[in-house]
C-alpha positions as CSV (number, residue, x, y, z in Angstrom):
1,M,0.0,0.0,0.0
2,T,2.9,2.4,0.7
3,L,3.8,2.6,-3.0
4,E,0.3,3.7,-3.8
5,E,0.3,6.2,-1.0
6,C,3.6,7.7,-2.3
7,G,2.4,7.9,-5.9
8,Y,4.6,4.9,-6.8
9,N,7.7,7.0,-5.9
10,Q,10.2,4.3,-4.8
11,V,12.4,6.7,-2.9
12,M,9.6,8.1,-0.8
13,A,8.1,4.6,-0.2
14,A,11.5,3.2,0.9
15,E,12.0,6.1,3.3
16,R,8.5,5.6,4.8
17,L,9.3,1.9,5.3
18,G,12.7,2.6,6.8
19,I,14.6,0.6,4.1
20,S,16.9,1.6,1.2
21,R,15.5,2.1,-2.3
22,F,17.6,-1.0,-3.4
23,A,16.0,-3.1,-0.6
24,L,12.6,-2.0,-1.8
25,M,13.6,-2.9,-5.4
26,R,14.7,-6.3,-4.3
27,K,11.4,-6.9,-2.5
28,M,9.5,-5.7,-5.5
29,K,11.4,-8.1,-7.8
30,K,11.0,-11.0,-5.3
31,Y,7.2,-10.5,-5.1
32,N,6.9,-9.7,-8.8
33,I,5.6,-6.1,-8.3
34,D,5.7,-4.1,-11.5
35,I,5.0,-0.5,-10.8
36,E,5.3,0.6,-14.4
37,K,1.9,-0.8,-15.3
38,K,0.3,0.3,-12.0
39,A,1.7,3.8,-12.1
40,H,0.5,4.4,-15.6
41,K,-2.9,3.0,-15.0
42,N,-3.5,5.5,-12.1
43,R,-2.6,8.6,-14.2
């Protein structure tokens, strides 16, 4: 939910979660989260 709350801004979401942007990117890859499609759909 944090990615949505931050407008799919990875830096802001990572800061809110207290992790690095790279840790967030690894988790996104692990859980197959593709923000490109989601971010464009919400515009």
